[in-house]
C-alpha positions as CSV (number, residue, x, y, z in Angstrom):
1,M,28.7,-17.8,82.0
2,R,28.1,-17.2,85.7
3,F,24.6,-16.5,87.0
4,V,23.9,-14.4,90.1
5,S,20.7,-14.1,92.2
6,W,19.0,-10.7,92.0
7,F,19.5,-10.3,95.8
8,A,23.2,-9.8,95.1
9,V,22.4,-7.0,92.7
10,V,20.5,-5.1,95.4
11,S,23.7,-5.1,97.5
12,L,25.6,-3.6,94.5
13,F,23.2,-0.7,94.3
14,G,23.3,-0.1,98.1
15,A,20.8,-0.4,100.9
16,Q,18.8,2.6,99.8
17,W,18.2,1.2,96.3
18,Y,14.5,1.2,97.0
19,G,14.7,4.7,98.5
20,G,12.2,7.5,98.2
21,V,11.4,9.7,95.2
22,V,14.2,12.0,94.1
23,G,14.3,14.9,91.6
24,Q,14.3,13.4,88.1
25,Q,16.8,14.3,85.5
26,N,17.2,13.3,81.8
27,C,19.6,10.5,81.0
28,R,20.5,8.0,78.3
29,T,20.6,4.2,78.8
30,P,23.6,2.2,77.7
31,D,21.4,0.7,74.9
32,H,20.7,4.1,73.4
33,R,17.3,5.0,74.9
34,D,16.3,8.4,76.4
35,G,15.1,8.1,80.0
36,S,14.8,9.8,83.3
37,C,16.6,9.1,86.6
38,T,14.1,7.1,88.7
39,P,14.1,4.9,91.8
40,V,14.2,1.3,90.4
41,K,11.0,0.4,92.2
42,D,9.2,2.9,89.9
43,C,10.7,1.6,86.6
44,K,8.2,-1.0,85.5
45,S,10.2,-2.2,82.4
46,I,13.3,-3.0,84.5
47,Q,11.1,-4.6,87.3
48,D,9.4,-6.8,84.8
49,D,12.5,-7.8,82.8
50,Y,14.9,-8.4,85.7
51,F,13.3,-8.6,89.1
52,S,10.8,-11.4,89.4
53,A,11.1,-13.3,92.6
54,D,12.9,-16.4,91.1
55,R,15.0,-14.4,88.6
56,V,18.6,-15.4,88.2
57,L,20.8,-12.7,86.6
58,T,23.8,-13.3,84.3
59,E,27.0,-11.3,84.6
60,D,26.0,-9.4,81.4
61,E,22.7,-8.4,83.0
62,I,24.4,-7.2,86.2
63,Y,26.8,-5.2,84.0
64,F,23.9,-3.6,82.2
65,L,22.0,-2.8,85.4
66,N,25.1,-1.2,86.9
67,Q,25.5,1.0,83.8
68,L,21.9,2.2,84.3
69,R,22.8,3.9,87.6
70,C,22.4,7.7,87.5
71,T,23.9,8.4,90.9
72,P,26.8,6.7,92.7
73,T,25.5,7.9,96.1
74,E,22.3,7.0,98.0
75,P,19.5,7.1,97.2
76,V,20.5,5.3,94.0
77,T,18.5,5.9,90.9
78,I,18.6,4.3,87.4
79,C,18.0,5.6,84.0
80,C,14.5,4.4,83.2
81,P,13.2,4.6,79.6
82,D,9.5,4.2,80.6
83,N,7.2,6.9,79.2
84,V,10.1,8.7,77.5
85,V,10.1,8.9,73.7
86,T,13.4,8.2,72.0
87,L,13.5,9.9,68.6
88,N,16.9,8.8,67.6
89,R,19.1,6.0,69.1
90,N,22.2,7.3,67.3
91,V,23.5,3.8,67.0
92,T,27.2,3.9,66.2
93,A,28.3,1.9,63.2
94,P,31.2,-0.5,63.4
95,A,33.9,-0.4,60.7
96,T,33.0,-2.3,57.5
97,D,35.8,-4.8,58.2
98,D,34.7,-5.5,61.8
99,L,31.8,-6.7,63.9
100,P,29.7,-4.5,66.3
101,S,30.8,-4.3,69.9
102,M,28.4,-5.8,72.5
103,K,30.1,-3.8,75.3
104,K,29.3,-0.6,73.4
105,Y,25.7,-1.8,72.7
106,E,26.3,-1.4,68.9
107,C,24.0,-4.4,68.1
108,G,21.1,-6.5,69.1
109,L,19.0,-3.6,70.4
110,D,15.5,-4.3,71.6
111,T,12.4,-2.5,70.3
112,L,11.6,1.0,71.6
113,A,7.9,0.3,71.2
114,V,5.7,-1.7,73.6
115,K,6.8,-5.2,72.9
116,I,4.2,-7.6,71.4
117,V,4.7,-10.7,73.7
118,G,4.8,-14.1,72.1
119,G,4.4,-14.9,68.5
120,G,2.7,-13.0,65.7
121,E,3.3,-9.6,64.2
122,T,6.4,-7.7,65.3
123,S,6.6,-4.1,66.4
124,L,7.6,-1.5,63.8
125,D,11.2,-1.3,65.0
126,E,11.6,-4.8,66.3
127,F,14.5,-6.9,64.9
128,P,15.9,-4.0,62.8
129,W,18.6,-6.2,61.4
130,Y,16.2,-8.3,59.3
131,A,17.0,-8.3,55.6
132,L,14.7,-9.3,52.8
133,L,16.2,-10.9,49.7
134,Q,14.4,-10.2,46.4
135,Y,14.8,-12.3,43.3
136,E,13.7,-11.8,39.7
137,S,12.6,-14.7,37.6
138,K,13.4,-15.2,33.9
139,K,10.0,-13.7,33.2
140,G,10.8,-10.5,35.1
141,I,8.6,-11.3,38.1
142,R,10.1,-10.1,41.4
143,E,9.5,-11.9,44.7
144,F,11.0,-11.9,48.2
145,K,12.1,-15.4,48.8
146,C,14.8,-15.4,51.5
147,G,15.8,-13.5,54.6
148,G,19.1,-12.5,56.2
149,S,20.5,-10.3,59.0
150,L,22.6,-7.2,59.0
151,I,25.8,-7.9,60.9
152,N,27.7,-4.6,60.3
153,Q,27.2,-1.6,58.1
154,R,28.1,-3.5,54.9
155,Y,27.4,-7.2,55.3
156,V,24.3,-9.4,55.5
157,L,24.5,-12.9,56.9
158,T,22.2,-15.5,55.2
159,A,22.0,-19.1,54.2
160,A,24.2,-20.5,51.4
161,H,21.2,-22.0,49.7
162,C,19.8,-18.5,49.2
163,L,22.8,-17.6,47.1
164,A,23.5,-20.9,45.3
165,N,20.6,-23.1,44.1
166,K,19.1,-24.7,41.1
167,K,16.8,-21.8,40.2
168,L,19.7,-19.4,40.2
169,D,21.5,-21.7,37.9
170,E,18.5,-21.7,35.6
171,G,18.4,-17.9,35.3
172,E,16.7,-16.5,38.4
173,R,18.8,-13.8,40.0
174,L,19.1,-11.9,43.3
175,V,18.3,-8.2,42.5
176,N,17.7,-6.5,45.8
177,V,18.5,-6.6,49.5
178,R,16.0,-4.6,51.6
179,L,16.4,-3.4,55.2
180,G,14.0,-1.6,57.4
181,E,10.8,-3.3,56.1
182,H,7.8,-4.1,58.2
183,N,5.0,-4.5,55.7
184,T,5.8,-5.2,52.0
185,E,2.3,-4.1,50.9
186,T,2.4,-0.5,52.2
187,E,4.6,2.4,51.0
188,E,5.0,3.7,54.5
189,D,4.9,1.6,57.7
190,C,3.1,3.3,60.6
191,N,1.5,2.5,63.9
192,E,-0.8,4.7,66.0
193,D,2.3,6.6,67.4
194,F,4.8,7.0,64.7
195,C,6.0,6.0,61.2
196,A,9.1,4.1,60.3
197,D,11.9,5.7,58.2
198,P,11.9,4.7,54.6
199,V,13.2,1.3,53.7
200,Q,16.7,1.0,52.3
201,N,17.3,-1.0,49.2
202,F,20.8,-2.3,48.1
203,G,22.5,-4.1,45.3
204,F,25.6,-6.1,46.1
205,E,29.3,-6.2,45.4
206,R,30.0,-9.8,46.4
207,L,28.0,-13.0,47.1
208,I,30.1,-15.2,49.4
209,V,29.1,-18.9,49.7
210,H,30.9,-21.1,52.2
211,E,33.5,-23.1,50.2
212,L,32.4,-26.4,51.7
213,Y,28.7,-26.0,51.0
214,E,27.3,-28.5,48.5
215,K,24.2,-27.0,46.8
216,N,23.1,-30.3,45.5
217,G,23.8,-32.3,48.7
218,K,21.0,-33.4,50.9
219,T,22.8,-32.7,54.2
220,Q,22.9,-28.8,53.8
221,H,26.1,-28.8,55.9
222,N,27.9,-25.4,55.9
223,D,24.7,-23.6,54.8
224,I,26.0,-20.1,55.4
225,G,26.8,-17.2,53.2
226,L,27.4,-13.4,53.2
227,I,26.3,-10.6,51.0
228,R,28.6,-7.5,50.7
229,L,26.3,-4.6,50.0
230,D,27.0,-2.0,47.3
231,R,27.3,0.8,49.9
232,D,27.2,1.4,53.6
233,V,23.9,1.1,55.5
234,E,22.4,4.2,57.2
235,M,21.8,3.2,60.8
236,N,18.6,4.4,62.5
237,N,15.9,3.1,64.8
238,F,14.7,0.7,62.1
239,V,18.0,-0.5,60.7
240,S,20.8,-1.7,62.9
241,P,22.9,-4.9,63.2
242,V,22.3,-8.0,65.3
243,C,25.0,-9.3,67.6
244,L,26.8,-12.5,66.7
245,P,28.0,-15.0,69.4
246,P,31.0,-13.9,71.4
247,A,33.9,-16.2,72.3
248,D,32.3,-17.2,75.6
249,F,28.8,-17.8,74.2
250,V,26.9,-20.6,75.9
251,P,24.4,-22.2,73.5
252,T,20.7,-22.1,74.5
253,A,19.9,-25.3,76.4
254,S,17.4,-27.9,75.1
255,N,13.8,-27.0,75.9
256,K,14.6,-23.3,76.3
257,N,13.0,-21.0,73.9
258,V,14.6,-19.2,70.9
259,T,13.0,-16.7,68.5
260,V,12.8,-16.7,64.8
261,V,11.7,-13.8,62.6
262,G,10.6,-13.7,58.9
263,F,8.1,-12.9,56.3
264,G,7.5,-16.5,55.2
265,H,4.6,-18.9,55.0
266,T,2.0,-18.3,57.8
267,G,-0.2,-21.4,57.1
268,R,-2.6,-19.3,55.0
269,R,-0.3,-17.4,52.7
270,I,3.0,-18.2,51.1
271,H,4.4,-14.8,52.0
272,S,3.0,-13.1,55.0
273,G,3.7,-9.5,53.8
274,I,4.3,-8.5,57.4
275,K,7.4,-9.2,59.5
276,M,6.4,-12.0,62.0
277,K,8.1,-13.7,64.9
278,A,7.7,-17.0,66.7
279,Q,9.2,-18.7,69.8
280,F,9.8,-22.4,70.2
281,P,12.3,-24.5,72.1
282,V,15.7,-25.8,71.2
283,F,15.4,-29.5,70.4
284,D,17.7,-32.1,72.0
285,Q,20.6,-32.6,69.5
286,Q,20.8,-36.4,69.9
287,E,17.1,-36.8,69.6
288,C,17.1,-34.6,66.5
289,D,19.8,-36.7,64.9
290,R,17.7,-39.8,65.5
291,K,14.6,-38.1,64.0
292,W,16.5,-37.1,60.9
293,S,18.1,-40.5,60.5
294,T,18.6,-40.2,56.8
295,V,20.2,-36.8,57.0
296,P,23.2,-36.6,59.4
297,I,22.9,-33.7,61.8
298,V,26.3,-32.4,62.9
299,E,27.5,-30.1,65.7
300,K,27.7,-27.2,63.3
301,Q,23.9,-27.4,63.0
302,L,21.3,-27.0,65.7
303,C,17.7,-28.1,65.9
304,A,14.7,-26.2,67.2
305,G,10.9,-26.3,67.1
306,G,8.9,-29.5,66.7
307,I,5.8,-27.7,68.1
308,F,2.7,-28.1,66.0
309,G,1.7,-24.9,64.2
310,I,4.8,-22.8,65.3
311,D,7.9,-22.8,63.1
312,S,10.0,-21.0,60.5
313,C,8.8,-21.9,57.0
314,N,9.0,-21.3,53.3
315,G,10.3,-17.8,52.7
316,D,12.1,-17.6,56.0
317,S,15.3,-19.3,54.7
318,G,18.5,-17.5,55.6
319,G,16.8,-15.5,58.4
320,P,18.0,-15.4,62.0
321,L,17.3,-17.7,64.9
322,M,18.0,-15.6,68.1
323,T,18.3,-15.6,71.8
324,Q,18.0,-12.5,74.0
325,R,20.8,-12.0,76.6
326,V,20.2,-8.3,77.3
327,L,21.1,-7.9,73.6
328,W,19.8,-10.1,70.8
329,I,22.3,-12.6,69.6
330,Q,21.9,-14.6,66.4
331,E,22.4,-18.3,67.3
332,G,21.3,-19.9,64.0
333,I,20.4,-19.4,60.4
334,V,17.2,-20.9,59.0
335,S,18.4,-23.8,56.8
336,F,15.7,-26.5,56.2
337,G,12.9,-28.6,57.7
338,N,10.3,-31.3,57.0
339,R,7.6,-29.1,55.6
340,C,6.5,-26.7,58.2
341,A,5.4,-26.8,61.9
342,L,4.9,-30.6,62.1
343,E,4.6,-32.0,65.6
344,G,7.8,-33.6,66.7
345,W,9.8,-32.5,63.6
346,P,12.4,-29.8,64.5
347,G,13.7,-27.4,61.9
348,I,17.5,-27.4,61.2
349,Y,19.6,-24.3,61.6
350,T,23.2,-23.5,60.8
351,R,25.0,-22.9,64.2
352,V,26.5,-19.4,63.8
353,S,29.0,-19.8,66.6
354,S,30.7,-22.6,64.6
355,Y,31.5,-20.1,61.8
356,M,32.7,-17.0,63.6
357,D,36.3,-17.3,62.3
358,W,35.0,-17.8,58.8
359,I,32.7,-14.7,59.1
360,R,35.5,-12.5,60.4
361,Q,37.9,-13.8,57.7
362,Q,35.4,-12.9,54.9
363,I,34.5,-9.4,56.1
364,R,38.2,-8.5,56.8
365,A,39.0,-9.6,53.2
366,G,36.6,-6.9,52.0
């Protein structure tokens, strides 16, 4: 992936890119936000996200910025979403036997709300692909114990060990897949500005565990699975798919941050009840292999974390590890770790890019 200085982008927009105020008109951004045509210097969100002094832009980011342009002639304006309420993103759903198109912005859409920077609680519509997996014990007790991510209108990606394990062999069963949840303890999820659409609950038609996964093996290699839901998802601002790695995907480099999301252990509670997020760096692969000397770490796995007090944890299994490259791309699946958030001990994640052929083969099989 080629990177370009932001100075080059200025030349793409023309010398008058920072021109004076022009009459505003309504517009729609490529990532399905309502906006108004505004000089780029007056669009704070774009300034903050793309134009710090030392910012280096990728080709995807330049493509996105070019698509924001309202006028091809000077003075150039862009479609700015700041201070404009988007009631419905009208996200187009890909076919059930295909994956969303990144070029059409069908996946990985960022929050419409003011983003909560860093770790902690997510915004209401943040990470709308997150799925909660609910299980019922032999005693009839229901609990959310794993996560997953919506990848098109019919399939959820998760860890194999969430679909095949000792407890399931002993009579526990997966009974529900929930999308659009923010707080499991409230009937309706609201903030000071708006309320989320109702959650969507699903049964399943098929549970697909990778054929090379060994549920009783200690390595947890090939820890990946898919759930075919019992009906199509209704896409809205609070339910839409994540992007999966494209063919030219470049893995996040060591010491660069990735993001994990889940409802798992927070240090005080086994299940947080509220969708949470955390950021931590990718861990050097060779150093990770040395650290986990009794469990061979292979290229189809990646390591991240090792920061005291910040980690994915119990209850987050199967959930997404992500990087934001204009759109959110799922880079890993939460697999296992050495307890939670221990200094110097990275968590282990299934590397999604290693399984793209397998994923496509499964969803095309129906």
